[in-house]
C-alpha positions in Angstrom: 31.1 32.2 -2.4 28.4 30.6 -0.3 27.5 27.0 -1.0 23.9 26.5 -2.1 23.4 22.9 -0.9 25.7 22.7 2.1 24.9 25.2 4.8 27.4 24.2 7.4 30.7 22.5 7.7 30.8 19.3 9.7 33.4 16.8 10.6 34.2 13.8 8.4 32.2 11.5 10.7 28.6 10.5 10.2 26.1 11.9 12.7 23.8 9.4 14.4 20.9 10.9 12.5 22.6 10.3 9.2 23.4 6.7 10.2 19.8 6.1 11.5 18.2 7.6 8.4 20.6 5.7 6.0 19.9 2.3 7.6 16.1 2.9 7.7 15.8 4.0 4.1 18.1 1.2 3.0 15.7 -1.3 4.6 12.7 0.4 3.0 14.4 0.4 -0.3 15.3 -3.3 0.0 11.6 -4.0 0.7 10.8 -2.5 -2.7 12.8 -5.0 -4.7 10.3 -7.9 -4.5 7.6 -5.5 -5.6 9.6 -4.5 -8.7 10.5 -8.1 -9.5 6.9 -9.3 -9.1 5.6 -6.5 -11.3 8.2 -7.5 -14.0 7.3 -11.2 -13.8 3.6 -10.7 -13.9 3.6 -7.8 -16.3 0.9 -5.9 -14.5 0.9 -2.8 -12.3 0.9 -3.5 -8.6 0.9 0.1 -7.4 -1.3 3.0 -8.6 0.3 5.6 -10.8 -0.7 8.4 -8.4 1.0 6.6 -5.5 4.2 6.0 -7.5 4.4 9.7 -8.7 3.8 11.2 -5.3 6.2 8.8 -3.5 9.0 9.2 -6.0 8.8 13.0 -6.0 8.6 13.0 -2.2 11.7 10.8 -1.9 13.7 13.0 -4.3 12.6 16.1 -2.3 13.6 14.5 1.0 17.0 13.5 -0.6 17.6 17.1 -1.7 16.6 18.4 1.7 19.0 16.1 3.5 21.7 17.2 1.1 21.2 20.8 2.3 21.7 19.5 5.9 24.9 17.7 4.8 23.4 14.3 5.6 25.2 12.9 2.6 24.5 9.1 3.0 20.8 9.7 3.9 20.5 11.9 0.8 22.0 9.2 -1.4 19.7 6.5 0.1 16.6 8.7 -0.4 17.6 9.4 -4.0 18.0 5.6 -4.5 14.6 5.0 -3.0 13.2 7.7 -5.3 14.8 5.9 -8.3 13.2 2.6 -7.2 9.8 4.3 -6.9 10.4 5.8 -10.4 11.0 2.3 -11.7 7.7 1.2 -10.1 6.0 4.2 -11.7 7.4 3.3 -15.1 6.2 -0.3 -14.6 2.7 1.0 -13.7 2.6 3.1 -16.9 3.9 0.3 -19.1 1.8 -2.5 -17.7 -1.4 -0.6 -17.2 -4.4 -2.1 -19.0 
């Protein structure tokens, strides 16, 4: 039975692409934390709803795409970034005027 998400078998080592993407998206995700904290403290939206929707859906789509390429850690980090953007989206919806 063919696997839907994993198209090829790879070794148990991370490829350099997976490592690079993981580190980069980790840094970008870390950069979102002050944004989330500031919006929570100020109780006002700091990002437009449209931006948050498009970015969260885009990050989830990229995560699913990386999963099909067996870039597991990159996929996990992109799903994490997608969740952070979803939090920003929820804050924008709750705190909008």
